[in-house]
Each structure stands twice: as structure tokens, then as C-alpha cells.
N, C-alpha and C positions, 0 to 999 in steps of 0.2 A: 513426498507430501505427507501431511499429518492431519488428523482430526483431533480436537481437544478431548473428545470422549466418544464412546459408541452412541450414546443418546444424541449428541450433537450431529454426528455423521448421519444418523437416521433422519433427524429433523431437517437437515440441509437437503438431503436427497428428496424428501417429500415436498419441501418448499419449492425446489427447483422444478420438480415434475408438475407442480400444480399451477405455476404462474408463467406468464409471458415476460421474460426478462427484457431489460432495456437493450437497445441496439448498440452498435459500435460508435459510441460517442464518448469523448474523453474530457474529464475535468482534471487539470493538473495544477498543483500548488507548488511554488518554489521560492526558496531563499527569503522567507519573511525575516525582517530585521530582529536580531536578538543580541543586544550589547553584552549580555551575560555569557552567552555561549559562543559568540563570534560568528564571522561570515561563513557562508557555504559557497565558495567561489565557482564550483562546477555544477551546482544545482540548476541554475538557469539554463545552461547549455544542455544539461540532461533532459529537462522537460521540453525544451524547444526541439531537440532531436527526436524525441518520442512523438510529439505533436505533429511533426512533419510527416510521420508515417500514416497519419489518418487522412481521410478525404477532406477536401477544402470545406471549411465551415463545421467540421465535426469535432474540433478540439478547442476547448476554452482553457486558456492559460492565464493564471493569476500569479504575478511575481512581486517580490519585495513587499512594499507597504500595501499593495492591492490584495495580497494573500491573507485576508482578514478572517478571523473567527466569526465575526458578525455576518459577513457575506455568506459564508458556508452554511451557517444555521438558517439563513433566510432563503437560500436557493432551492430550486426544485431539483433535488438531487436524484430523484427517481428517474429522471430523464437520461442519466449517464450510465453507460454500460461499464465504464472503467473510471476509477479515481486513482490519481497518482500523487503522492506527497513526497517531495524532495525537500525535507525540512529537518530541523532538530527534533529528536525525541528524548523524553526524560523518563527515567524509571525511578520510582520511590519505593525502596525495599521495606521501609517502615510502614508505609500506607500505599500499597499497590494501586488502590482505586484512584489515587491522585496522579498516577503516571499519565503522561499527556504527549500529544503532538504540539510543538511550539508553532503558533501562527502569529499573524500580526494583530496587535490589540486595537481597541477603539470601539466607539459606540456602545459603551457599557460592558465590553468583554475584555478579559485580561490577557488574551492571546494564548492561553493554555487550554487546549481542547482535551479535557480529561475523560477518563474511561466512562463515567456515567453520562457525560454529554455526548460522547460518540454513540453509545447505545440508544440514545433518544433520537438519533437521526433517522430518516426514512429513506432507505436505499433499495434499489433493484439491480445493483451492480453485479455483473458476473465476476469482476475482479477489483480488489483494492490493493494497490502496491504501496508499501510503506518503506520508502527509501530514506530511512531515518534510523538512528542508533537504538538498539535495545527494544524494538517494538514487539518482539516475541516473548519478552519476559513478563512475569506477573505472579499472582498468588496461586499456589497449587491447592486446589480444592479436591478433597477425596471424592473419587468417582466422576469428577467433571474436568479434571486436568487443569491446565493453566488458564487463569482468568486475568486478562489484562487488555491492553490496547487492541491487539489483533482480534481477540475474542469479542470485544465490544463491537467491532465492525461486522462480524458475523451476526451478532444479535440484532444489529441495525438493519440487516437485510442483504448483506453481501454474500455471494456464493463461495468465494474464495479470497484469501488474503495472502499476499506475499509479504512476509515479515522478516525481521532480522534478530539474530541471536546474540550479537555483540556490537561493539563500536566499529561499524563498517568503514573501510577506507573510501574516500570520495571518488577518486578517479576510476578505480576498478569497478566499483558499484555502478557508476554512471554507465560505463561500457557494458556491464552485464545487463542492466535494465534496457538499454537500447537494443541489444541482441534479443532479449526476452520478447520485447514487443514486435520485433521483426517476425519472429515465429508465430506470435499470436495473430498477426495480420493475415496469416494463411488459414485461420480458423482452427488452429490446433489446440488440444486441451492444454490448460495452463501448466500442469505438472510436466508434460512432455516438452512444452516450449521452454520452461525454466531449465530442465535437464540439458537440453541441447545448447542453450546459452552458456551454461557452465562448462560443458565439454569444449565449446569453442574458445572460451577464455583460457582453459587449461592448455589448449593446443596453440595458443597465440604467443605473445611476447613472454620471454622467460620470467620477467619481473612480476607477472600476474598469474603464474601457474600454481603457486602455493595455495592450499585450502583457505588460508586466511582471507584471500581476495574474493572467493566465490561461495564457500560453504556456509557462510553466515546468513545467506538469504534462503529461506525455505517457505514452502507453501502450506497453509493450513486451510481446512474446509473441504470443498468439493473439488477433488483433483481433476475431474473431467470437465469442469467449467471451462467454457470457451467463448470468446467473442465471435460474432459473425465475421466471416472473412471480409477484409476491407483492403 
């Protein structure tokens, strides 16, 4: 796990110690339509599998055209202890602030949840998982590390963010994320849960043992952040 900078690590620790975080309630977004980037055939199965790990009534899943940017901005996000996005991510190397998660458009929103819009959300989440490509990329700012989509979620109030460093493969990432949440269900720290999920993937079928399938998902923020056992 990583922190963007020493100052961010200190601020996250102080914030976590000073507030009562949200409980084990999940909001999951999956497969919003994107004609330009194409379908995500395994994203729906990924979030449904993760949601099934939570107690009845503790998981809200929005798929396809219901996974809108407008709903997200109007929702009471502070009620969720975990947010999971199985969507497309876009990285703009010429203007990193325009990097975004791709959601469904409508009601005055273009469906691109950009860095500044993410930072304006109000979260108390212990964990945000970004199961989308390139969400760990951004602008390198001297003394402050990488500033991009993942950092914006920390600024919005998340304790930790599982982010991606490259264009991750759908099938192996979906399996990795399901294993990750199985360990989180026991109340284990996020960094520990992600590590064990990776070790399980490496020990499994030969086609998914290479680092390409699991090393691209890393944790930033408070490595000790954990959901209450559920």
C-alpha cells in the first residue's frame, strides 16, 4: 500500500481517528453504457458477486443506465462504508484534471465524473474500489505525489482507495476483487486483504499467475482501514 505523500498520510490518520466512519454498507456501480469505449461484459457479475457477500439490504447496486453521474452526486454517500466502481476509467495525460470515471449521462450530466467533481463529493467511506483502467495515474506534484482520480476520492473523505496502474484485464480483476471483499468481510485491514487476494490468484489457475493479472491493483491511503466484520 502507498500514501501519496507524508502530509496526506498524516492527515488521513488524523481524520480516521477523529470521526466515526460509516458501517459495512456498499454502493456499487457497474457497466454504465459507453459506445465509445465498449461494453464491460464481466462488470455486472463482479458487483453482484461482491454485493452477495454483504448482509441483506446492505448493498445498493446500480447497473447499466441506472449507474448515472447525476444519481451519485445527489445520493447521501456518507452512509456507505464502501464504494465500488466497475466502470471504464479515462486518463488524460495532457490535462490530468480531466481524467474521469465513465458513468451513465443524463439530467444535465455528461457521464464523466472528473477529478474536481470527485473531490467535491462528501464521503465517510473506509474504502473506495476503482475496478477501472488507469485510476492510479495522474499529475506528479512535487512534495505531494500523484494527483488524480484516486487522490480525489481521498480528498472527498475516503480512508483508502484500491486503484489501478494500467489497463487491467476484466476476468482476473473481477476474481481478484471478489477475493478481496471476502477477506474484508472478516474485518481485516484493507492492505492485508488485498495482499491475500493476490496470493490466492497467484496460487490458482496458471493463466492468471502472471503479475499482469494482479499487480496492477494497489492500495493508496490508510492501509489499516477496515470495514466492520460482516
